[in-house]
ZAPA-767722 format. One record per residue (C-alpha): residue in three letters; x negated, y, z negated. Coordinates in steps of 0.5 Angstrom, whole numbers, padded with zeros to 4 digits, always signed. Example, Ala and Ser with C-alpha at 12.3 -4.5 7.8 and 13.67 -1.06 7.14 Angstrom:
% residues 2
Ala-0025-0009-0016;Ser-0027-0002-0014;
END
This chain:
% residues 192
Met-0150+0225-0117;Gly-0155+0230-0117;Ala-0152+0235-0113;Arg-0156+0241-0111;Thr-0155+0248-0109;Gly-0155+0250-0103;Gln-0155+0258-0099;Ala-0150+0262-0102;Gly-0149+0258-0108;Leu-0145+0252-0105;Val-0146+0246-0106;Ser-0150+0241-0101;Leu-0148+0234-0101;Ser-0155+0233-0097;Phe-0158+0232-0103;Met-0153+0227-0106;Thr-0154+0219-0107;His-0149+0216-0103;Ser-0146+0211-0099;Phe-0149+0210-0092;Glu-0141+0211-0090;Thr-0140+0217-0094;Leu-0147+0220-0092;Ala-0144+0219-0084;Ile-0138+0224-0085;His-0141+0229-0091;Ala-0149+0230-0089;Gly-0150+0237-0085;Gln-0142+0238-0086;Glu-0143+0244-0089;Pro-0137+0250-0091;Glu-0139+0255-0084;Pro-0140+0261-0087;Val-0137+0266-0082;Thr-0129+0263-0084;Gly-0131+0257-0089;Ala-0128+0252-0084;Val-0130+0245-0088;Val-0131+0242-0081;Pro-0137+0245-0077;Pro-0135+0248-0070;Ile-0137+0246-0064;Phe-0142+0253-0062;Ala-0141+0253-0055;Thr-0146+0259-0055;Thr-0152+0259-0049;Thr-0156+0266-0052;Tyr-0156+0268-0059;Gln-0157+0275-0060;Gln-0164+0278-0063;Val-0165+0282-0068;Ala-0171+0284-0062;Val-0175+0280-0057;Gly-0179+0274-0061;Ser-0174+0275-0067;Pro-0168+0272-0067;Arg-0163+0272-0072;Gln-0162+0266-0077;Gly-0167+0262-0073;Tyr-0162+0261-0066;Glu-0165+0264-0060;Tyr-0161+0260-0055;Ser-0157+0253-0056;Arg-0163+0250-0052;Ser-0168+0251-0057;Gly-0162+0249-0062;Asn-0155+0251-0065;Pro-0151+0251-0072;Thr-0148+0245-0068;Arg-0155+0241-0067;Lys-0157+0243-0074;Ala-0151+0240-0077;Leu-0153+0233-0073;Glu-0159+0233-0075;Gln-0159+0234-0082;Cys-0154+0229-0082;Leu-0159+0224-0078;Ala-0164+0225-0083;Ala-0160+0224-0089;Leu-0158+0217-0086;Glu-0164+0216-0086;Ala-0167+0218-0092;Gly-0172+0223-0088;Glu-0173+0230-0089;Arg-0171+0231-0082;Gly-0168+0228-0076;Phe-0168+0231-0068;Ala-0163+0230-0064;Phe-0165+0231-0055;Ala-0160+0232-0050;Ser-0161+0226-0047;Gly-0165+0219-0048;Leu-0170+0220-0044;Ala-0173+0226-0047;Ala-0172+0223-0054;Glu-0176+0217-0051;Asp-0181+0222-0048;Thr-0182+0225-0054;Leu-0183+0220-0058;Leu-0188+0217-0054;Arg-0192+0224-0053;Thr-0192+0223-0061;Ile-0194+0217-0063;Cys-0199+0215-0056;Gly-0204+0218-0053;Pro-0208+0218-0047;Gly-0211+0210-0046;Asp-0206+0207-0051;His-0201+0201-0049;Val-0193+0201-0049;Val-0189+0193-0048;Ile-0183+0195-0045;Pro-0177+0190-0044;Asn-0177+0188-0036;Asp-0170+0190-0036;Ala-0170+0197-0038;Tyr-0167+0203-0037;Gly-0169+0204-0030;Gly-0170+0212-0032;Thr-0175+0208-0038;Tyr-0179+0205-0033;Arg-0180+0211-0029;Leu-0182+0215-0034;Phe-0187+0210-0036;Ala-0189+0209-0028;Lys-0188+0216-0026;Val-0190+0220-0032;Gly-0193+0216-0037;Glu-0199+0213-0032;Arg-0200+0220-0030;Trp-0202+0222-0037;Gly-0206+0216-0039;Leu-0201+0211-0042;Arg-0201+0205-0040;Trp-0196+0199-0040;Thr-0192+0191-0040;Ala-0186+0190-0038;Ala-0184+0183-0041;Ala-0178+0178-0042;Ile-0179+0180-0049;His-0173+0175-0051;Asp-0179+0170-0049;Leu-0183+0169-0057;Asp-0189+0167-0052;Ala-0189+0173-0046;Ala-0187+0178-0051;Ala-0194+0176-0056;Ala-0197+0176-0049;Ala-0196+0181-0047;Ile-0199+0186-0054;Thr-0206+0187-0053;Pro-0210+0191-0059;Ala-0209+0198-0056;Thr-0201+0197-0057;Arg-0197+0202-0059;Val-0190+0201-0059;Ala-0187+0194-0058;Pro-0179+0193-0057;Arg-0176+0189-0063;Gly-0169+0189-0064;Arg-0164+0184-0065;Gln-0161+0184-0057;His-0167+0183-0055;Leu-0171+0178-0059;Arg-0164+0174-0062;Leu-0167+0167-0062;Ala-0173+0169-0066;Leu-0174+0175-0068;Pro-0177+0173-0075;Ala-0184+0170-0072;Ala-0183+0176-0066;Ala-0183+0181-0070;Ala-0189+0179-0075;Arg-0194+0179-0069;Ala-0191+0185-0067;Arg-0193+0188-0075;Arg-0200+0185-0074;Arg-0202+0187-0067;Cys-0199+0194-0067;Arg-0197+0200-0071;His-0190+0202-0068;Ala-0184+0198-0066;Phe-0177+0200-0063;Asp-0171+0197-0067;His-0164+0200-0069;Gln-0166+0205-0074;Val-0159+0204-0079;Leu-0161+0197-0079;Arg-0169+0199-0081;Arg-0169+0205-0085;Ala-0175+0206-0082;Leu-0177+0214-0084;
END
């Protein structure tokens, strides 16, 4: 299976080749170094001791910027995606905002479902527009409406079974030709 040795000579599961199911329950689950607990504890700590101002011990300062619990989750997500790094956020909206600011810039265009979560709508209408991001809400279950919403400036368009159930192959092909990124369920896509 090709395991690699990690810190303190421990075998690291994140470098092993396993099925999705095995990775889902084992990746990021290294034994806790202080107690040896085989399931990492949940760290509810908000502040960590620092060596000096701006010099965190073992990389942790405040839970909002990182903690061992979140690190374990992020390692698991990275392993499930076969990626180098995973990211966990406090909310889906924080994840959406980070994604959009990473792959989009002022003047870009995004297609959102016309039945999008209210927070997603407000992210585009109240924040994205002020940043220069253009967007269109479309009935993306309708192949013609979804295709009509995509412009040459479109960087992101929804593409998931729940939205394009009736016309997924044709709509996905159109979206791929007209924009560089598409939303979809990551477990099915293995995008990384």
